[in-house]
LOBAMI-5343 format. One line per field, with one value per residue (C-alpha): chain; x negated, y, z negated. Coordinates in steps of 0.25 Angstrom, whole numbers, plus 5000, padded with zeros to 4 digits. Last residue first. Example, Ala and Ser with C-alpha at 12.3 -4.5 7.8 and 13.67 -1.06 7.14 Angstrom:
2
kette	(A_A)
east	(4945_4951)
north	(4996_4982)
up	(4971_4969)
***
This chain:
284
kette	(A_A_A_A_A_A_A_A_A_A_A_A_A_A_A_A_A_A_A_A_A_A_A_A_A_A_A_A_A_A_A_A_A_A_A_A_A_A_A_A_A_A_A_A_A_A_A_A_A_A_A_A_A_A_A_A_A_A_A_A_A_A_A_A_A_A_A_A_A_A_A_A_A_A_A_A_A_A_A_A_A_A_A_A_A_A_A_A_A_A_A_A_A_A_A_A_A_A_A_A_A_A_A_A_A_A_A_A_A_A_A_A_A_A_A_A_A_A_A_A_A_A_A_A_A_A_A_A_A_A_A_A_A_A_A_A_A_A_A_A_A_A_A_A_A_A_A_A_A_A_A_A_A_A_A_A_A_A_A_A_A_A_A_A_A_A_A_A_A_A_A_A_A_A_A_A_A_A_A_A_A_A_A_A_A_A_A_A_A_A_A_A_A_A_A_A_A_A_A_A_A_A_A_A_A_A_A_A_A_A_A_A_A_A_A_A_A_A_A_A_A_A_A_A_A_A_A_A_A_A_A_A_A_A_A_A_A_A_A_A_A_A_A_A_A_A_A_A_A_A_A_A_A_A_A_A_A_A_A_A_A_A_A_A_A_A_A_A_A_A_A_A_A_A_A_A_A_A_A_A_A_A_A_A)
east	(4983_4995_4999_5011_5011_5024_5028_5025_5034_5046_5056_5063_5049_5039_5032_5017_5011_4997_4996_4984_4975_4961_4965_4975_4968_4967_4982_4985_4977_4985_4999_4997_5004_5017_5014_5012_5020_5012_5014_5003_5007_4999_4994_4982_4986_4985_4976_4964_4971_4978_4965_4961_4975_4976_4964_4965_4981_4980_4972_4979_4988_4978_4972_4976_4988_4999_5013_5013_5002_5010_5022_5035_5039_5031_5027_5040_5050_5040_5042_5028_5020_5010_5006_5003_4988_4988_4993_5005_5002_5005_5007_5020_5014_5016_5006_5012_5007_4998_4987_4976_4966_4970_4977_4965_4959_4972_4980_4978_4969_4976_4982_4981_4989_5000_5007_5021_5024_5037_5046_5051_5054_5064_5076_5080_5080_5068_5060_5065_5060_5046_5045_5048_5037_5028_5030_5026_5014_5009_4998_5008_5008_5019_5017_5028_5032_5040_5051_5063_5058_5069_5070_5055_5052_5061_5056_5042_5044_5052_5044_5046_5031_5026_5012_5007_5017_5011_5019_5016_5026_5034_5041_5055_5057_5047_5040_5038_5052_5051_5038_5044_5057_5049_5040_5053_5059_5046_5050_5064_5058_5055_5052_5038_5038_5034_5044_5054_5062_5071_5075_5088_5085_5090_5077_5074_5085_5080_5082_5079_5090_5081_5069_5076_5082_5067_5063_5064_5066_5080_5081_5079_5089_5099_5097_5098_5111_5116_5113_5120_5132_5133_5133_5143_5152_5154_5168_5174_5178_5170_5176_5176_5163_5155_5161_5156_5143_5140_5140_5130_5134_5120_5115_5127_5125_5110_5113_5123_5114_5103_5112_5117_5104_5097_5092_5091_5082_5068_5075_5082_5095_5101_5099_5107_5118_5119_5119_5131_5139_5136_5141_5153_5157_5155_5164_5159)
north	(4948_4940_4937_4938_4937_4939_4935_4921_4917_4908_4915_4921_4927_4919_4922_4920_4918_4921_4916_4924_4932_4930_4923_4934_4938_4923_4920_4933_4928_4915_4921_4931_4923_4932_4945_4948_4956_4958_4956_4957_4955_4959_4948_4956_4971_4974_4984_4976_4964_4975_4980_4966_4964_4977_4978_4964_4965_4978_4972_4959_4961_4952_4963_4975_4976_4982_4986_4998_5006_5002_5010_5003_5008_5001_4988_4986_4990_4983_4969_4965_4957_4967_4971_4956_4958_4970_4960_4965_4966_4981_4980_4976_4978_4975_4977_4973_4975_4986_4993_4983_4992_5002_5012_5018_5021_5029_5023_5031_5021_5009_5004_5016_5026_5036_5034_5032_5031_5023_5024_5038_5036_5025_5033_5025_5037_5043_5029_5029_5043_5040_5028_5037_5047_5035_5030_5044_5045_5032_5024_5018_5016_5013_5014_5007_5008_4996_4999_4997_4985_4982_4996_4999_4986_4989_5003_4999_4988_4998_5010_5014_5010_5005_5001_4996_4995_4995_4991_4994_4986_4992_4979_4975_4970_4959_4955_4943_4942_4957_4955_4944_4952_4964_4956_4949_4963_4965_4954_4960_4972_4987_4995_5000_5015_5028_5024_5028_5020_5024_5013_5006_4998_4984_4977_4985_4992_5000_5015_5026_5021_5022_5018_5006_5002_5000_5008_4998_5009_5003_5007_5021_5021_5015_5026_5037_5031_5030_5045_5049_5040_5046_5061_5057_5052_5037_5031_5022_5009_5000_5005_4994_4988_5001_5004_4991_4993_5006_5019_5031_5032_5032_5021_5012_5013_5010_4998_4993_4994_4987_4975_4974_4974_4965_4954_4962_4973_4969_4963_4976_4974_4971_4986_4992_4981_4984_4999_4997_4988_4997_5009_5002_4997_5011_5017_5026)
up	(4932_4937_4952_4960_4976_4983_4997_4999_5010_5006_5015_5003_4998_4991_4978_4977_4963_4958_4944_4938_4947_4952_4965_4969_4982_4985_4983_4991_5003_5002_5000_5012_5023_5022_5015_5001_4990_4978_4963_4953_4938_4926_4916_4912_4917_4931_4937_4939_4946_4954_4959_4964_4970_4978_4987_4993_4992_5000_5011_5013_5025_5033_5042_5033_5023_5033_5028_5019_5027_5040_5035_5041_5055_5066_5059_5052_5063_5072_5066_5062_5072_5076_5062_5058_5060_5051_5040_5032_5017_5013_4998_4991_4977_4962_4951_4937_4923_4926_4919_4919_4926_4936_4927_4921_4935_4938_4950_4963_4969_4964_4978_4987_4979_4979_4965_4961_4946_4944_4932_4932_4947_4944_4946_4958_4968_4961_4963_4978_4979_4973_4982_4995_4990_4988_5002_5007_4999_5004_4997_4987_4972_4962_4947_4939_4924_4919_4909_4918_4926_4936_4942_4941_4948_4960_4960_4960_4971_4980_4978_4993_4996_4982_4987_4974_4963_4949_4937_4922_4914_4902_4898_4898_4912_4911_4924_4932_4939_4941_4949_4958_4961_4965_4975_4980_4983_4991_5000_5002_5009_5005_5018_5018_5015_5023_5034_5023_5012_5001_4992_4988_4976_4973_4976_4988_4997_5008_5012_5022_5032_5044_5037_5031_5045_5050_5062_5074_5084_5086_5071_5074_5085_5076_5066_5076_5082_5068_5065_5078_5076_5062_5068_5078_5067_5066_5067_5057_5064_5055_5042_5032_5037_5036_5023_5017_5023_5015_5023_5024_5038_5044_5034_5036_5051_5049_5040_5050_5062_5054_5050_5064_5071_5061_5070_5082_5077_5083_5096_5099_5105_5091_5087_5098_5096_5081_5084_5094_5084_5072_5080_5085_5071_5064_5075_5087)
***
């Protein structure tokens, strides 16, 4: 079977599934490139190249996993985020473009030439911490997560990008593992993409998200606000005067976050590309 034939056959298989139809060709191509360890230019230049039996078997396995609605990122084991290629596993939430908006909003408000102390709560793959470390060369970052498995992925990503000496990873439920002395007026920035999907929205999620990504990183209680309610008062204490709190939020949560940030200075909500308020920023 040639590359072109394999790609066409896989695309047709994926397109037969209504959940996968919209991106069938893209996914089939990404998985073929992954299996063959090729770039797209090579694929386009040599469409009649034949797959070996081993390559065909690996590709069939990858397509079967995708037909089971497993995310492409878990099959390939990687996802690009803010210019960094990150390892991802089923223990971690897959980094998304909305979170790149969070990084961008933070970087726009921070000086790059000061030794800032930054806290990333719920680091997952380490995406936010690594992106900030890459663009703030003298900042020091503490990255927290409740999942030991996620932290191991984050540590590996930091090692790959040679940022592990700048980021301190800690297993913690919010501030629980932070020393008492560091919980009061210690950070210049606190940033978080916490679990914010409401439990009531679980049934309506795309099955590849609902059934494959870690529930602990997705769901934030009945209204999706549980972590915000716990985190925001603690962040107020932990930030220095004038410090920045930056949060990713869910659709329809602006009003609730406005109330939760009532004691903060200058709350601002930044929309995503669809005009949905996606980032909440506030000053201590």
